[in-house]
C-alpha positions, 0 to 999 in steps of 0.5 A: 499500499502507498502512504495514505492507505490507498491500494496500489495497483503495482504490476510485476516486472515480467521477464517478457517485458524485457525480452524480444517477443517470440511472436512479434513480426520482425520488420527488421528482417530480410527475405532470408530471415537475417537481421538487416545490419546497418539499416538506418531506416529502421532505427530511431533517428535520435537514439539509433535504437530499434523501435522494439528495444526503444519501446521496451526501455521506455516500458521498463522506465515508464512503468517499473522503475519508480516501484523499484526505486521506492522498494529499495528506499523502503527497505533501507528505511526499514533496516536503517542499513544500506542495501548493498546488493540492491545498489549494486544491482541498480549500478549494473542496470544503469551500466546496461542502459549506458551501453545501450545508448552509447553503443547503439549505432554498433549494436544490431537489434539482437544485441540492443534487446539483450542489453535491455534484457539485462537492464530488466534482470538487474531491476528484478534483482533489485525488487527480490533483494528488497523483498528478501530483506524485508522478510528477514527484518520482519522475522527478526522483529518477532524473534525475541528470545525473552518471550516464550510466545516469540518465534525465536523461543518457539523455534528453540522449544520445537524445531531445535531439538528435532534438528539436534536429534537428527543431525547432532549439536551444532558444533558437529554439523558439516556445511556440506553433505550429510553430517551423519556421514563419517 
C-alpha cells in the first residue's frame, strides 16, 4: 500500500517485457530471415535504437522504475542499513542502459534487446533483494528470546531439538553433505 492507505495497483516486472517477443513480426528481417545490419531507416533517428528496444526501455522506465526505487528506499529505511546488493544491481542496470545508448550505432537489434533484457534482469534482482531483506527484517522483529511465545523461543523449544536429534549438536554439523556420514 502507498502512504495514505490507498491500494496500489503495482505491476510485476515480467521477463517478457524485457525480452524480445517470440511471436512478434520482425519488420527488420530480410527475406532470408537475417536481421538487416546498418539499416538506418529501421532505427530511431535520435537514439539509434531499434523501435522494439526503445519501446521496451520506455516501458521498463515508465512503468517499473518508480516501484523498484521505492521498494529499495523502503528497505533501507526499514533496516537502517544500506542495501548493498540492491545498490549494486541498480549500478549494473544503469551500466546496461549506458552501453545500450553509447553503443547503439554499433549494436544490432539482438544485441540491443540483450542489453534491455540485462537491464530488466538487474531491476528484477533489486526487487527480489528488497523483498528478501523485508522478510528477514520482519522475522527478526518477531524473534524475541525473552518472550516464551516469540518465534525465537518457539523455534528453540520445538524445531531446534528435532534438528539436534537428527543432525547432532551444531558443533558437529558440517557445511556440505550429510552430517551423519563419516
